[in-house]
C-alpha positions in Angstrom: 22.9 25.2 -13.8 22.5 25.5 -17.6 19.3 24.1 -19.0 19.9 21.5 -21.7 16.7 22.3 -23.6 18.5 23.4 -26.7 21.0 20.6 -26.8 21.7 18.8 -30.1 22.0 15.1 -30.4 25.8 15.5 -31.1 26.1 17.1 -27.6 24.2 14.3 -25.8 25.9 11.1 -24.8 23.8 8.1 -25.3 24.8 4.8 -23.8 24.0 1.7 -25.9 26.5 -0.9 -24.7 27.0 -2.8 -21.5 30.6 -1.7 -21.3 29.6 2.0 -21.5 26.9 1.5 -18.9 29.3 -0.2 -16.6 31.8 2.7 -17.0 29.2 5.3 -16.1 27.9 3.3 -13.1 31.4 2.9 -11.7 31.8 6.7 -11.9 28.3 7.1 -10.2 29.5 4.9 -7.3 32.1 7.6 -6.5 29.4 10.3 -6.2 27.1 11.0 -3.3 24.0 10.8 -5.5 22.7 10.1 -9.0 19.4 11.4 -10.4 17.4 9.1 -12.5 14.2 8.9 -14.6 12.6 6.7 -17.2 10.5 6.9 -20.3 8.1 4.1 -21.0 5.0 3.0 -22.8 2.1 1.1 -21.2 -0.9 1.8 -23.4 -0.9 -1.6 -25.1 0.7 -3.8 -22.4 0.1 -4.9 -18.8 3.7 -4.3 -17.8 5.4 -1.1 -18.8 7.8 -1.3 -21.7 11.0 0.5 -20.8 12.2 2.8 -23.6 14.8 5.0 -22.1 16.7 5.7 -18.9 18.1 9.1 -18.0 20.8 9.7 -15.4 22.9 12.6 -14.2 25.7 13.0 -11.7 26.6 16.1 -9.6 29.6 18.2 -10.6 33.0 17.4 -9.3 33.5 18.7 -5.8 34.8 22.3 -5.9 34.7 22.5 -9.7 32.0 24.9 -10.6 32.8 24.9 -14.3 32.0 21.2 -14.3 28.2 20.9 -15.0 28.2 17.2 -14.1 27.7 14.2 -16.3 24.3 13.5 -17.8 23.5 10.6 -20.1 20.7 8.8 -21.9 20.7 5.0 -21.5 19.0 3.3 -24.5 17.8 -0.3 -23.8 16.2 -0.6 -27.2 19.5 -0.2 -29.2 22.1 -2.9 -29.3 22.6 -5.7 -26.9 22.5 -3.7 -23.6 22.4 -5.4 -20.2 21.1 -3.3 -17.3 23.0 -5.3 -14.7 25.6 -2.5 -14.2 22.7 -0.2 -13.4 21.2 -2.8 -11.0 24.6 -3.1 -9.3 24.5 0.7 -8.8 21.1 0.3 -7.3 22.6 -2.1 -4.7 25.5 0.3 -4.0 24.3 1.9 -0.7 26.9 4.7 -0.7 25.2 6.5 -3.6 21.7 7.9 -3.1 19.4 7.2 -6.1 17.1 10.2 -6.7 13.8 10.0 -8.6 10.7 12.2 -8.8 7.5 10.3 -8.3 9.4 7.0 -8.4 6.7 4.4 -8.1 6.2 3.7 -11.8 9.9 3.8 -12.5 10.6 1.3 -9.7 7.9 -1.0 -10.8 9.7 -1.4 -14.1 13.0 -2.3 -12.5 11.3 -4.6 -9.9 9.5 -6.7 -12.6 12.5 -6.7 -14.8 15.1 -7.9 -12.3 13.5 -7.9 -8.8 15.8 -5.0 -7.8 14.9 -1.7 -6.1 17.3 1.2 -5.7 18.6 1.7 -2.1 19.0 4.3 -0.7 16.2 6.1 -2.5 15.1 9.7 -2.4 11.8 10.7 -4.0 11.6 14.4 -4.6 7.8 14.4 -4.9 7.4 12.9 -1.4 10.1 15.2 -0.1 8.4 18.2 -1.5 5.1 17.3 0.1 6.9 16.9 3.5 8.6 20.3 2.9 5.3 22.2 2.3 5.0 22.3 -1.6 1.5 20.8 -1.6 -0.1 17.6 -2.7 1.4 15.5 -5.5 3.6 18.4 -6.6 4.7 18.0 -10.2 8.3 18.1 -11.5 7.7 21.2 -13.6 6.5 23.1 -10.5 9.7 22.2 -8.6 11.9 23.2 -11.6 10.3 26.6 -11.6 10.3 27.2 -7.8 13.6 25.6 -6.9 15.9 25.3 -10.0 14.3 28.5 -11.4 14.5 27.2 -15.0 12.0 27.0 -17.8 11.0 23.5 -18.8 9.8 22.5 -22.3 7.2 19.7 -21.9 6.2 19.5 -25.5 7.7 16.0 -25.9 5.8 14.6 -22.9 3.4 12.5 -25.0 5.7 11.3 -27.8 6.4 7.7 -28.8 9.5 6.8 -26.8 9.9 3.4 -28.6 10.5 5.1 -32.0 14.1 5.4 -33.1 16.0 7.6 -33.7 15.0 10.0 -30.9 14.6 13.6 -32.0 16.7 16.4 -30.6 13.5 17.6 -28.7 12.9 14.2 -27.2 16.6 13.9 -26.1 16.6 17.4 -24.6 13.3 16.8 -22.8 14.5 13.5 -21.4 17.7 15.0 -20.1 16.0 17.9 -18.5 14.1 15.4 -16.3 17.4 14.6 -14.5 19.6 17.6 -14.8 17.3 20.0 -13.0 16.6 17.2 -10.5 20.1 17.7 -9.0 19.3 21.2 -7.8 15.9 20.1 -6.5 17.4 17.1 -4.6 20.1 19.2 -3.0 17.6 21.9 -1.9 15.0 19.4 -0.5 17.6 17.3 1.2 19.0 20.4 3.0 15.4 21.4 4.0 14.7 18.0 5.5 17.9 18.1 7.5 17.2 21.7 8.6 13.7 20.8 9.8 14.6 17.4 11.2 12.1 15.8 8.9 14.4 13.4 7.1 13.0 10.5 9.1 9.6 11.3 7.8 10.8 10.9 4.2 12.4 7.6 5.2 9.1 6.3 6.5 7.4 7.1 3.2 10.2 5.8 1.0 10.0 2.4 2.9 6.7 1.8 1.1 8.4 2.3 -2.3 11.2 -0.1 -1.2 8.7 -2.8 -0.2 8.4 -5.5 -3.0 4.7 -5.9 -2.0 4.0 -2.5 -3.5 4.7 -3.8 -7.0 3.0 -7.2 -6.7 -0.5 -7.6 -8.1 -2.1 -10.9 -7.2 -5.2 -12.0 -9.2 -6.8 -13.3 -6.0 -6.8 -9.8 -4.6 -7.8 -7.9 -7.8 -11.5 -7.8 -6.9 -10.7 -5.5 -3.9 -10.0 -2.7 -6.4 -13.3 -2.9 -8.2 -15.8 -0.4 -6.9 -19.2 -1.9 -6.4 -22.5 -0.7 -4.9 -23.8 -4.0 -3.7 -22.5 -5.8 -0.6 -24.2 -9.0 -1.4 -21.8 -11.9 -0.7 -22.9 -13.9 -3.8 -22.5 -10.8 -6.0 -19.1 -10.1 -4.6 -18.1 -13.8 -5.1 -18.8 -13.4 -8.9 -17.0 -10.1 -8.9 -14.0 -11.8 -7.3 -13.9 -14.7 -9.8 -14.3 -12.4 -12.8 -11.6 -10.0 -11.5 -9.3 -13.0 -10.8 -9.7 -14.3 -14.3 -9.2 -10.9 -15.9 -6.0 -10.2 -14.0 -4.4 -13.5 -14.7 -5.4 -13.4 -18.4 -3.9 -9.9 -18.7 -0.7 -10.7 -16.9 -0.1 -13.9 -18.9 -0.6 -12.2 -22.2 0.9 -8.8 -21.2 -2.1 -6.8 -22.2 -4.0 -4.1 -20.4 -6.8 -5.5 -18.2 -9.2 -3.1 -19.9 -8.5 -5.0 -23.2 -10.0 -8.1 -21.6 -13.1 -6.2 -20.2 -13.5 -3.0 -18.3 -14.8 -2.6 -14.8 -18.3 -1.5 -15.9 -18.6 -4.7 -18.0 -17.4 -6.7 -15.0 -20.1 -5.2 -12.8 -22.7 -5.9 -15.5 -21.5 -9.5 -15.8 -21.6 -10.0 -12.0 -25.2 -8.7 -12.0 -26.6 -10.6 -15.0 -24.5 -13.8 -14.3 -24.4 -15.1 -17.9 -24.3 -18.9 -18.4 -23.8 -19.2 -22.1 -22.2 -17.4 -25.1 -25.8 -16.5 -26.1 -26.1 -14.7 -22.7 -22.8 -12.9 -23.3 -24.2 -11.7 -26.6 -26.8 -9.7 -24.8 -24.3 -7.7 -22.8 -24.3 -3.9 -23.5 -20.8 -3.3 -22.2 -18.7 -6.4 -23.2 -16.3 -5.9 -26.1 -17.0 -8.0 -29.1 -13.8 -10.0 -28.8 -14.8 -11.0 -25.3 -18.0 -12.7 -26.4 -16.3 -15.7 -27.8 -13.2 -17.8 -27.6 -10.8 -17.8 -24.6 -12.2 -14.7 -22.9 -15.8 -15.9 -23.2 -14.9 -19.3 -21.8 -13.0 -17.7 -19.0 -15.9 -15.4 -18.2 -18.4 -18.2 -18.1 -16.2 -20.4 -15.9 -15.6 -17.5 -13.5 -19.4 -16.7 -13.2 -20.1 -20.4 -12.6 -17.4 -20.6 -9.9 -18.8 -17.5 -8.3 -22.3 -18.9 -8.3 -21.3 -22.3 -6.9 -18.6 -21.4 -4.4 -19.2 -21.7 -0.7 -16.3 -19.4 0.1 -18.2 -16.2 0.0 -16.4 -12.8 0.4 -17.2 -10.9 3.5 -17.8 -7.3 2.8 -16.2 -4.9 5.2 -18.6 -4.4 8.1 -19.9 -1.0 8.8 -18.3 0.6 11.7 -20.6 0.5 14.8 -22.6 3.7 15.0 -21.9 5.9 18.0 -23.5 9.2 18.9 -21.3 12.0 17.7 -19.3 10.0 15.2 -20.1 12.4 12.3 -19.5 15.4 14.5 -16.2 14.0 15.7 -15.1 13.3 12.1 -15.8 17.0 11.3 -13.7 18.0 14.3 -10.9 15.8 13.1 -11.0 17.5 9.7 -10.6 20.9 11.4 -7.7 19.5 13.5 -6.0 18.1 10.4 -6.3 21.4 8.6 -4.8 23.2 11.6 -1.9 20.7 11.8 -1.3 21.0 8.1 -1.2 24.8 8.3 1.1 24.6 11.3 3.6 22.1 9.7 3.3 23.1 6.1 2.7 19.4 5.2 -0.1 18.6 2.7 -3.2 17.3 4.6 -3.5 14.3 2.3 0.0 13.1 3.2 -0.9 13.2 6.9 -4.3 11.5 6.8 -7.0 10.6 4.3 -10.7 11.3 4.6 -11.3 7.6 5.3 -8.7 7.7 8.1 -10.6 10.5 9.8 -13.9 8.6 9.5 -12.3 5.5 10.8 -10.7 7.2 13.8 -14.1 8.8 14.6 -15.7 5.2 14.5 -13.1 3.8 16.9 -10.4 2.3 14.6 -6.9 2.6 15.9 -4.7 0.5 13.6 -4.2 3.3 11.0 -1.1 4.9 9.3 -2.3 8.3 10.5 -1.8 7.1 14.1 1.7 5.8 13.8 5.2 7.1 12.9 5.7 10.7 12.2 2.0 11.2 11.5 1.3 10.4 15.2 3.7 13.1 16.2 2.2 15.6 13.8 -1.5 14.7 14.1 -2.3 11.3 15.5 -1.7 11.8 19.2 -3.9 14.9 19.3 -6.5 13.1 17.1 -6.8 10.4 19.8 -6.9 13.0 22.6 -9.7 14.8 20.7 -11.6 11.6 20.2 -11.3 10.7 23.9 -12.4 14.2 25.1 -9.0 15.2 26.5 -8.7 18.3 24.3 -11.0 20.7 22.5 -10.5 23.1 19.6 -10.7 26.8 19.9 -10.6 29.5 17.3 -8.2 32.3 18.2 -8.1 35.0 15.5 -7.5 33.3 12.2 -6.0 30.1 13.8 -7.4 27.0 15.4 -5.8 26.1 18.7 -5.8 22.9 20.8 -7.2 23.5 24.3 -6.8 21.0 27.2 -10.1 19.9 28.7 -10.3 20.1 32.5 -12.9 18.0 34.3 
Protein backbone atom coordinates (compact mmCIF):
# COMPACT_ATOMS: atom_id res chain seq x y z
CA UNK A 1 0.00 0.00 0.00
CA UNK A 2 1.61 3.30 -1.00
CA UNK A 3 2.29 5.69 1.84
CA UNK A 4 0.75 9.15 1.41
CA UNK A 5 3.50 10.91 3.30
CA UNK A 6 4.56 13.02 0.31
CA UNK A 7 1.06 13.86 -0.88
CA UNK A 8 0.28 17.40 -1.93
CA UNK A 9 -2.88 19.25 -1.00
CA UNK A 10 -4.04 19.05 -4.62
CA UNK A 11 -3.95 15.24 -4.37
CA UNK A 12 -5.91 15.11 -1.10
CA UNK A 13 -9.68 15.26 -1.09
CA UNK A 14 -11.08 17.39 1.71
CA UNK A 15 -14.80 17.24 2.46
CA UNK A 16 -16.29 20.55 3.57
CA UNK A 17 -20.01 20.22 2.76
CA UNK A 18 -22.77 18.00 4.11
CA UNK A 19 -23.60 16.79 0.59
CA UNK A 20 -20.02 15.64 0.00
CA UNK A 21 -19.95 13.90 3.39
CA UNK A 22 -23.25 12.16 2.68
CA UNK A 23 -21.89 10.90 -0.66
CA UNK A 24 -18.76 9.49 0.99
CA UNK A 25 -20.73 7.87 3.81
CA UNK A 26 -23.12 6.20 1.38
CA UNK A 27 -20.11 4.72 -0.39
CA UNK A 28 -18.70 3.61 2.97
CA UNK A 29 -21.93 1.72 3.68
CA UNK A 30 -21.14 -0.55 0.74
CA UNK A 31 -17.76 -1.49 2.22
CA UNK A 32 -16.98 -4.08 4.91
CA UNK A 33 -15.12 -1.50 7.00
CA UNK A 34 -13.98 2.11 7.19
CA UNK A 35 -10.92 3.34 9.10
CA UNK A 36 -11.27 6.56 11.09
CA UNK A 37 -9.29 8.96 13.23
CA UNK A 38 -9.64 12.50 14.57
CA UNK A 39 -7.45 15.46 15.35
CA UNK A 40 -8.55 17.68 18.20
CA UNK A 41 -7.44 20.24 20.77
CA UNK A 42 -8.11 20.09 24.50
CA UNK A 43 -5.47 22.23 26.16
CA UNK A 44 -7.84 25.15 26.80
CA UNK A 45 -11.20 23.43 27.09
CA UNK A 46 -12.93 20.79 29.21
CA UNK A 47 -14.40 19.06 26.19
CA UNK A 48 -12.24 18.25 23.18
CA UNK A 49 -12.58 20.62 20.22
CA UNK A 50 -12.92 18.54 17.07
CA UNK A 51 -10.67 19.92 14.32
CA UNK A 52 -10.46 17.19 11.68
CA UNK A 53 -11.76 13.72 10.85
CA UNK A 54 -9.85 11.30 8.64
CA UNK A 55 -11.47 8.33 6.91
CA UNK A 56 -10.32 5.65 4.46
CA UNK A 57 -12.10 2.85 2.64
CA UNK A 58 -10.61 -0.46 1.44
CA UNK A 59 -9.87 -0.95 -2.26
CA UNK A 60 -12.60 -2.29 -4.50
CA UNK A 61 -12.75 -6.08 -4.31
CA UNK A 62 -10.35 -7.69 -6.76
CA UNK A 63 -9.01 -4.36 -8.05
CA UNK A 64 -5.43 -4.17 -6.78
CA UNK A 65 -4.73 -0.98 -8.71
CA UNK A 66 -7.39 0.74 -6.62
CA UNK A 67 -5.68 2.02 -3.49
CA UNK A 68 -8.99 2.79 -1.82
CA UNK A 69 -10.62 6.14 -1.06
CA UNK A 70 -9.13 8.32 1.69
CA UNK A 71 -10.49 11.72 2.69
CA UNK A 72 -10.18 14.49 5.22
CA UNK A 73 -13.44 15.76 6.71
CA UNK A 74 -13.12 19.37 7.88
CA UNK A 75 -15.74 20.43 10.46
CA UNK A 76 -14.18 23.90 10.80
CA UNK A 77 -14.74 24.99 7.20
CA UNK A 78 -18.16 25.84 5.81
CA UNK A 79 -21.52 24.72 7.18
CA UNK A 80 -20.85 21.02 7.63
CA UNK A 81 -23.26 18.73 9.49
CA UNK A 82 -21.80 15.47 10.78
CA UNK A 83 -25.17 13.70 10.68
CA UNK A 84 -24.21 11.61 7.58
CA UNK A 85 -21.18 10.35 9.55
CA UNK A 86 -23.36 9.52 12.55
CA UNK A 87 -25.73 7.68 10.24
CA UNK A 88 -22.73 5.64 9.08
CA UNK A 89 -21.88 4.97 12.74
CA UNK A 90 -25.35 3.44 13.12
CA UNK A 91 -24.93 1.29 9.99
CA UNK A 92 -24.10 -2.12 11.47
CA UNK A 93 -22.98 -3.73 8.18
CA UNK A 94 -19.80 -1.62 8.10
CA UNK A 95 -17.15 -2.03 10.81
CA UNK A 96 -15.76 1.25 12.13
CA UNK A 97 -12.02 0.88 12.77
CA UNK A 98 -10.10 3.18 15.14
CA UNK A 99 -6.77 2.98 16.93
CA UNK A 100 -7.02 3.82 20.66
CA UNK A 101 -10.60 4.93 20.14
CA UNK A 102 -11.63 6.23 23.55
CA UNK A 103 -10.83 9.92 23.08
CA UNK A 104 -12.23 9.92 19.55
CA UNK A 105 -15.47 8.32 20.70
CA UNK A 106 -15.80 10.72 23.61
CA UNK A 107 -15.95 13.59 21.11
CA UNK A 108 -18.74 12.00 19.09
CA UNK A 109 -20.68 10.97 22.20
CA UNK A 110 -20.68 14.48 23.67
CA UNK A 111 -21.48 16.03 20.29
CA UNK A 112 -24.39 13.81 19.31
CA UNK A 113 -24.78 10.96 21.80
CA UNK A 114 -23.68 8.52 19.08
CA UNK A 115 -21.11 5.72 19.25
CA UNK A 116 -19.92 3.72 16.20
CA UNK A 117 -21.20 0.15 16.07
CA UNK A 118 -19.70 -2.29 15.28
CA UNK A 119 -16.36 -1.00 16.50
CA UNK A 120 -12.86 -2.44 16.09
CA UNK A 121 -10.05 -0.91 18.16
CA UNK A 122 -6.65 -1.90 16.77
CA UNK A 123 -4.80 -1.00 19.96
CA UNK A 124 -6.90 -3.42 22.00
CA UNK A 125 -6.73 -6.03 19.25
CA UNK A 126 -2.95 -5.72 19.14
CA UNK A 127 -2.73 -6.28 22.90
CA UNK A 128 -4.89 -9.40 22.57
CA UNK A 129 -2.67 -10.59 19.70
CA UNK A 130 0.56 -10.28 21.69
CA UNK A 131 1.96 -6.88 20.63
CA UNK A 132 2.42 -5.70 24.22
CA UNK A 133 0.75 -3.11 26.43
CA UNK A 134 -0.72 0.12 25.00
CA UNK A 135 0.99 -0.48 21.68
CA UNK A 136 1.27 2.69 19.60
CA UNK A 137 0.08 3.21 16.05
CA UNK A 138 3.60 3.90 14.81
CA UNK A 139 4.76 0.53 16.11
CA UNK A 140 1.97 -1.28 14.30
CA UNK A 141 2.65 0.60 11.07
CA UNK A 142 6.26 -0.56 11.17
CA UNK A 143 5.56 -4.15 12.22
CA UNK A 144 2.43 -4.86 10.18
CA UNK A 145 2.14 -2.34 7.32
CA UNK A 146 5.95 -2.18 7.06
CA UNK A 147 5.87 1.50 6.17
CA UNK A 148 7.73 4.50 7.59
CA UNK A 149 5.61 7.07 9.41
CA UNK A 150 6.36 10.79 9.63
CA UNK A 151 5.13 11.99 13.05
CA UNK A 152 6.59 15.51 12.82
CA UNK A 153 3.12 17.10 12.67
CA UNK A 154 1.85 15.34 15.81
CA UNK A 155 1.86 18.43 18.02
CA UNK A 156 0.67 21.06 15.55
CA UNK A 157 -2.31 23.40 15.90
CA UNK A 158 -5.10 21.50 14.17
CA UNK A 159 -7.51 24.42 14.46
CA UNK A 160 -5.41 26.65 12.19
CA UNK A 161 -6.45 26.92 8.55
CA UNK A 162 -5.33 26.24 5.91
CA UNK A 163 -3.70 22.95 6.85
CA UNK A 164 -0.18 22.47 5.55
CA UNK A 165 0.76 19.66 3.18
CA UNK A 166 2.65 18.01 6.04
CA UNK A 167 -0.40 18.15 8.32
CA UNK A 168 -2.70 16.74 5.65
CA UNK A 169 -0.30 13.91 4.82
CA UNK A 170 0.25 13.10 8.49
CA UNK A 171 -3.49 13.01 9.11
CA UNK A 172 -4.20 10.72 6.16
CA UNK A 173 -1.43 8.32 7.16
CA UNK A 174 -3.32 7.70 10.39
CA UNK A 175 -6.11 5.97 8.45
CA UNK A 176 -4.51 4.64 5.26
CA UNK A 177 -2.03 2.35 7.06
CA UNK A 178 -4.79 1.43 9.48
CA UNK A 179 -6.45 -0.64 6.73
CA UNK A 180 -3.57 -3.12 6.56
CA UNK A 181 -3.32 -3.21 10.35
CA UNK A 182 -7.03 -3.94 10.73
CA UNK A 183 -7.05 -6.71 8.14
CA UNK A 184 -4.01 -8.39 9.72
CA UNK A 185 -5.31 -8.19 13.30
CA UNK A 186 -8.85 -9.26 12.34
CA UNK A 187 -7.39 -12.34 10.63
CA UNK A 188 -5.23 -13.13 13.67
CA UNK A 189 -8.21 -12.89 16.01
CA UNK A 190 -10.23 -15.26 13.87
CA UNK A 191 -7.28 -17.66 13.54
CA UNK A 192 -6.73 -17.80 17.31
CA UNK A 193 -10.42 -17.76 18.24
CA UNK A 194 -9.92 -14.58 20.26
CA UNK A 195 -12.41 -12.35 18.45
CA UNK A 196 -14.85 -12.68 21.40
CA UNK A 197 -12.11 -11.34 23.69
CA UNK A 198 -11.96 -8.15 21.64
CA UNK A 199 -15.74 -7.86 21.69
CA UNK A 200 -15.70 -7.95 25.51
CA UNK A 201 -13.18 -5.12 25.65
CA UNK A 202 -14.93 -3.03 22.98
CA UNK A 203 -18.18 -3.30 24.94
CA UNK A 204 -16.65 -0.91 27.48
CA UNK A 205 -15.99 1.64 24.73
CA UNK A 206 -19.57 1.30 23.50
CA UNK A 207 -21.02 1.91 26.97
CA UNK A 208 -22.17 5.55 27.32
CA UNK A 209 -21.18 5.47 31.01
CA UNK A 210 -17.54 5.41 29.87
CA UNK A 211 -17.87 9.02 28.68
CA UNK A 212 -20.01 10.52 31.43
CA UNK A 213 -18.21 12.42 34.20
CA UNK A 214 -20.51 13.25 37.10
CA UNK A 215 -19.46 16.03 39.49
CA UNK A 216 -20.75 13.98 42.44
CA UNK A 217 -18.22 11.24 41.62
CA UNK A 218 -15.24 13.48 40.77
CA UNK A 219 -13.71 13.17 44.25
CA UNK A 220 -13.11 9.46 43.73
CA UNK A 221 -10.34 10.29 41.23
CA UNK A 222 -8.47 12.55 43.65
CA UNK A 223 -5.57 10.79 45.32
CA UNK A 224 -5.43 11.44 49.05
CA UNK A 225 -3.36 10.08 51.90
CA UNK A 226 -5.90 10.67 54.63
CA UNK A 227 -8.91 8.44 55.16
CA UNK A 228 -10.58 10.83 57.58
CA UNK A 229 -14.30 10.98 56.70
CA UNK A 230 -14.50 14.73 57.40
CA UNK A 231 -11.43 15.44 55.26
CA UNK A 232 -12.89 13.31 52.47
CA UNK A 233 -16.19 15.18 52.77
CA UNK A 234 -14.41 18.46 52.04
CA UNK A 235 -12.49 16.83 49.17
CA UNK A 236 -15.79 15.58 47.75
CA UNK A 237 -17.44 19.02 47.87
CA UNK A 238 -14.41 20.80 46.40
CA UNK A 239 -14.11 18.25 43.59
CA UNK A 240 -17.85 18.49 42.91
CA UNK A 241 -17.69 22.29 42.62
CA UNK A 242 -14.58 22.20 40.43
CA UNK A 243 -16.03 19.62 38.02
CA UNK A 244 -19.36 21.41 37.64
CA UNK A 245 -17.65 24.79 37.18
CA UNK A 246 -15.27 23.41 34.55
CA UNK A 247 -18.04 21.64 32.65
CA UNK A 248 -20.36 24.66 32.62
CA UNK A 249 -17.65 26.97 31.30
CA UNK A 250 -15.86 24.39 29.13
CA UNK A 251 -12.45 24.98 30.70
CA UNK A 252 -9.90 22.44 31.98
CA UNK A 253 -10.45 21.52 35.62
CA UNK A 254 -6.82 22.46 36.33
CA UNK A 255 -7.69 26.03 35.31
CA UNK A 256 -10.07 26.15 38.28
CA UNK A 257 -7.58 24.65 40.71
CA UNK A 258 -5.26 21.66 40.56
CA UNK A 259 -5.39 18.54 42.69
CA UNK A 260 -2.55 19.63 44.95
CA UNK A 261 -4.42 22.87 45.70
CA UNK A 262 -7.60 20.88 46.36
CA UNK A 263 -5.80 18.71 48.92
CA UNK A 264 -4.33 21.83 50.55
CA UNK A 265 -7.78 23.44 50.76
CA UNK A 266 -9.30 20.28 52.24
CA UNK A 267 -6.55 20.29 54.87
CA UNK A 268 -6.63 23.99 55.79
CA UNK A 269 -10.43 24.43 55.39
CA UNK A 270 -10.44 28.17 54.60
CA UNK A 271 -13.50 30.12 55.77
CA UNK A 272 -12.81 33.52 54.17
CA UNK A 273 -11.11 35.14 51.19
CA UNK A 274 -8.39 36.21 53.61
CA UNK A 275 -7.79 32.53 54.37
CA UNK A 276 -7.65 31.78 50.64
CA UNK A 277 -4.97 34.42 50.27
CA UNK A 278 -2.70 32.34 52.50
CA UNK A 279 -2.79 29.35 50.16
CA UNK A 280 0.55 28.37 48.61
CA UNK A 281 -0.94 26.44 45.70
CA UNK A 282 -4.15 28.22 44.72
CA UNK A 283 -4.02 30.25 41.50
CA UNK A 284 -4.44 34.00 41.93
CA UNK A 285 -7.68 34.08 39.95
CA UNK A 286 -9.17 31.47 42.27
CA UNK A 287 -8.70 33.62 45.38
CA UNK A 288 -11.56 35.97 44.51
CA UNK A 289 -14.80 36.13 42.59
CA UNK A 290 -16.89 33.11 41.55
CA UNK A 291 -14.21 30.50 42.13
CA UNK A 292 -13.39 31.82 45.60
CA UNK A 293 -17.08 31.88 46.52
CA UNK A 294 -17.48 28.34 45.21
CA UNK A 295 -14.47 27.11 47.20
CA UNK A 296 -15.70 28.66 50.45
CA UNK A 297 -19.21 27.27 49.95
CA UNK A 298 -17.81 23.81 49.20
CA UNK A 299 -15.57 23.84 52.29
CA UNK A 300 -18.50 24.95 54.46
CA UNK A 301 -20.69 22.20 53.06
CA UNK A 302 -17.98 19.62 53.65
CA UNK A 303 -17.52 20.75 57.25
CA UNK A 304 -21.24 20.79 58.06
CA UNK A 305 -22.53 17.75 56.15
CA UNK A 306 -23.70 14.69 58.03
CA UNK A 307 -23.35 12.57 54.88
CA UNK A 308 -19.73 11.61 55.36
CA UNK A 309 -17.95 9.52 52.71
CA UNK A 310 -16.94 6.07 53.76
CA UNK A 311 -13.37 5.26 52.75
CA UNK A 312 -12.91 1.85 51.21
CA UNK A 313 -12.32 -0.54 54.10
CA UNK A 314 -9.03 -2.36 54.22
CA UNK A 315 -9.37 -5.95 53.15
CA UNK A 316 -9.35 -8.26 56.17
CA UNK A 317 -5.89 -9.51 56.88
CA UNK A 318 -5.24 -13.21 56.47
CA UNK A 319 -2.08 -15.15 56.96
CA UNK A 320 -0.39 -15.64 53.65
CA UNK A 321 -2.19 -12.86 51.73
CA UNK A 322 1.03 -11.13 50.72
CA UNK A 323 2.61 -14.44 49.74
CA UNK A 324 -0.51 -15.41 47.77
CA UNK A 325 -0.42 -12.10 45.92
CA UNK A 326 3.18 -12.82 44.94
CA UNK A 327 2.19 -16.28 43.69
CA UNK A 328 -0.63 -14.75 41.66
CA UNK A 329 1.87 -12.43 40.03
CA UNK A 330 3.97 -15.43 39.02
CA UNK A 331 0.86 -17.14 37.66
CA UNK A 332 -0.13 -14.03 35.72
CA UNK A 333 3.34 -13.79 34.16
CA UNK A 334 3.18 -17.45 33.17
CA UNK A 335 -0.26 -17.06 31.62
CA UNK A 336 0.85 -13.94 29.78
CA UNK A 337 3.87 -15.76 28.34
CA UNK A 338 1.70 -18.71 27.37
CA UNK A 339 -0.99 -16.69 25.59
CA UNK A 340 1.09 -13.74 24.37
CA UNK A 341 -1.39 -11.32 25.93
CA UNK A 342 -0.06 -8.32 27.88
CA UNK A 343 -0.30 -8.97 31.66
CA UNK A 344 -1.92 -5.59 32.26
CA UNK A 345 -4.79 -6.48 29.94
CA UNK A 346 -5.46 -9.68 31.86
CA UNK A 347 -5.27 -8.36 35.43
CA UNK A 348 -4.02 -5.30 37.27
CA UNK A 349 -1.79 -5.31 40.33
CA UNK A 350 -4.78 -4.22 42.44
CA UNK A 351 -6.78 -7.16 41.04
CA UNK A 352 -4.13 -9.58 42.27
CA UNK A 353 -4.05 -8.02 45.74
CA UNK A 354 -7.86 -8.11 45.88
CA UNK A 355 -8.01 -11.78 44.87
CA UNK A 356 -5.44 -12.59 47.54
CA UNK A 357 -7.62 -10.79 50.12
CA UNK A 358 -10.76 -12.69 49.19
CA UNK A 359 -12.48 -10.43 46.65
CA UNK A 360 -14.27 -12.28 43.87
CA UNK A 361 -16.30 -9.68 41.93
CA UNK A 362 -13.48 -8.58 39.64
CA UNK A 363 -12.99 -8.27 35.85
CA UNK A 364 -9.99 -10.59 36.07
CA UNK A 365 -12.30 -13.38 37.21
CA UNK A 366 -14.91 -13.12 34.47
CA UNK A 367 -15.25 -13.45 30.71
CA UNK A 368 -12.21 -14.37 28.66
CA UNK A 369 -9.93 -13.39 31.55
CA UNK A 370 -11.40 -16.19 33.65
CA UNK A 371 -10.57 -18.62 30.86
CA UNK A 372 -6.99 -17.37 30.55
CA UNK A 373 -6.16 -16.63 34.19
CA UNK A 374 -9.07 -16.27 36.61
CA UNK A 375 -10.04 -19.89 37.08
CA UNK A 376 -6.50 -20.97 37.87
CA UNK A 377 -6.09 -17.90 40.10
CA UNK A 378 -9.05 -19.06 42.20
CA UNK A 379 -7.72 -22.63 42.25
CA UNK A 380 -4.35 -21.31 43.42
CA UNK A 381 -6.04 -19.21 46.12
CA UNK A 382 -8.02 -22.22 47.37
CA UNK A 383 -4.98 -24.52 47.41
CA UNK A 384 -6.17 -26.76 44.58
CA UNK A 385 -3.06 -26.12 42.48
CA UNK A 386 0.56 -25.13 43.02
CA UNK A 387 3.22 -23.61 40.79
CA UNK A 388 6.32 -25.47 39.70
CA UNK A 389 9.39 -24.27 37.81
CA UNK A 390 10.32 -26.62 35.01
CA UNK A 391 13.29 -25.42 33.02
CA UNK A 392 12.58 -21.85 32.05
CA UNK A 393 8.81 -22.11 32.41
CA UNK A 394 6.32 -22.04 35.29
CA UNK A 395 3.82 -24.91 35.32
CA UNK A 396 0.52 -25.40 37.11
CA UNK A 397 0.58 -28.55 39.26
CA UNK A 398 -2.56 -30.12 40.83
CA UNK A 399 -2.37 -30.53 44.59
CA UNK A 400 -3.37 -33.94 45.91
CA UNK A 401 -4.46 -34.26 49.50
